[in-house]
N, C-alpha and C positions, 0 to 999 in steps of 0.2 A: 931536206933534200928529200925525196923521193922517185926512187931513179927503178928502170928493170924492165923488163919483152909488153908488161903492163901492169895499167900503178892505175885501182880504184880508190877513191877515195869518202867516205861520209859520212863522215865526223870531224870534229875541230883541229883544226890547227891553226895556228897563232902565234903570232913574232909583231904582237904590240907591243908600243912605251909608252910610258907614264909622261916621261921630258925626253925627247932627240926625238929621232929619227926614225920611222918604224923600220923592221926589218926584213931580212930576204925569207923568203918558202918559192921550194924549184921545184911542182910535181913534173918530170919528163921521162915520159915510156918510147925502146921503140918501137910499139903500133902503136897500142890501145893507152885511153890517157882518157878512163874515167873519173867519175865529180856525180851523185847523186846525192840531194837534200845533205850536200856539204857545208863547210862554214870556213872559210881561211883566211885568216884578219890581220894587216902588221902594219894599225893603224899608228899614228903619234898618237895623246889624248890634247894635252894640254902644251907643247910646245915643240917644231920643229917636224918634220915630211912626214907623208903615208912613206912606207917603206915599199917593196917591189915584190911582185906576185907572178910565174913561168906556170903555164900550164898549157903541156905544150906534147904532140909523141904525134903519130902519122893518122891516126883520127880523132879528135880532140871529143869531150860531147859534155856538156855542162846540166845538166838535169836537174826535175823535182824542186824545193825550194833551193837551190843552190847558193851561195853567198860569198862573191867576193869584197873584199873592203880594203879601200889602199887610202885611206883619209887623213886626214893629216892639222890638224893644228897655223901649222902658215907654211900648206901648201901641201895637193895632193899628189899622191908617188904614178907606180906605174904596175897596169895589169897588163900583161900578154897571153894573146890565149891563142895558140896556131901559131905564131909568128909574130917577127916588127911591122917594120913600117913598109907598105911594100911587098914584103917578106922579101924584102932584100939585103936583109942580116945575116951576112955567112955565119954568124956563132949563135944564131937561135935555130933551131928546128921548124922547118916549116908543114905542116901542119895536110894533109889530102884531104881532110874533109871533114868540119866545124860546126859542133851543131851548139844554140845557146836556147833551148825551150824556154815555156813562157814565163816560168813561174822562178827566174835565174835573174841574178841582180849585180852588178858590175860597180864598182864605186871606188873616185878619184877622187873626195871633195875636197877643197881648200876649207874645215871649219870656220877658222876662226878673221884670217889677215894674212892672203897667200892665194896664190894660181892656181884653179883646177888644174889637177895630172894628166896622163894618157895610160890611154882603155884602145889596145887594137887588138880585133877579133881579124881575123886571116885564113886562109885556104888553099893550095895552090890550085885546086877543083874546085869544091864548091863551098858556101858557108848560109847557113842556117841558123836567121837570127831572129828569134822571136820573146828578147828577154828584154831585163830593162837597164838602161846606162844614165850613169852621174857623175860629171868631174865640172862642178860650178867651183864658180871663185869663190872669200869665204863671204863671210855676212860685212865685213869693217874694211875692207879693200882686197882686190885681188882678179884681178879676168879670168872668163873659165876655159875650160882643158882642153888637148885638143882627144880626138876618136879616129878612128877608121874601123869600119866595119868590112872588111872585104872580102870577095872568092874572085882569086883571077879569073875565071873561068866563067861560076856562076854564082848569083846575091840572093838568096829568099829570100826579105824580111817585114813583116807587118810596118803597115802605118806608123809614122815616124809622128806621132799626136801624145802628148803626157809617154812617152817609150824612151828617150833620148832625154836631156838636158843637160848642153854644158853652159849658162849661162851665168853670170853672174850680176848680182844685184849693186853691185858696187863696184865696175871694171865694165872689162867689154866681155861680147858671146862670146865661147871660144871658137874650137875648128871641127868640125863635122868629115871625110873622106868617106865616100862609097866609089869603091872604083875593081868593076868586074866588066871583064865583058857586056855578058849579059844582067841584068838586076830584073828579077820577080817582086814585087810591094801587092802580098796577097792581104786581102781583105778578112777584120776579123781574126778568130781565132788563130793562130796556126801551129800551136804544140806538136809533139810528139802522139795526141791523142788523137789528132784527124790524122795525122798520113803523113806527115810537114817532115819526116826523121830521113839523118841522113842517107841519101840512096832513094828518099822517097820522091812525089813530084808534088808540087800544092795542088790543090780543088780548087782554090777562085786565084785568079793573079793573073794583075796586068804587067805589060813585059816593053822595058823600054831597051835599047844599047845606050853603056853609061854618057855618048858623047850626048843623048838625050835630057841627064839629069843637071 
């Protein structure tokens, strides 16, 4: 558990289990939580479900090649970035702004037999999501997991093709929730290097209201 006014992580945090459930990792700042080229892992390798990772703060940014993995042999775990489901969990701090850069991976797969896990990316204000998200069902059995990518006011996201995978080869596909007041689906690359940083404006976007989704 890492807490403080500002939390910066650039190394490796691991709470993996060879047999049994993965552990818990909590990065939470009163102000900014910044993860750059970090590895955060709470996997279950051979038996059990993946663990839980929370990355919370008023401003949450995952950049570079950051990887967060809560995959488990018998089911994926839970990743919360910037909040919980619809920002409605009073026990989880909501971010005002959240950025997931284009090199970032969030993974909550079931590895063998089980359902994919839960991955939430939330902000009360604006969420920018340009990374990769996986919550796939197991190879032997199990359904795809649940993913939510939402900004209560605004959501900027690249085309979803090959970017989000909540499928299952031996079960039912999972569910994806996008729930902003306004959604901007950008064309092409849209990471920090192109001006789509927190507080920025996408250079090329198609704008839809959530009722059109």
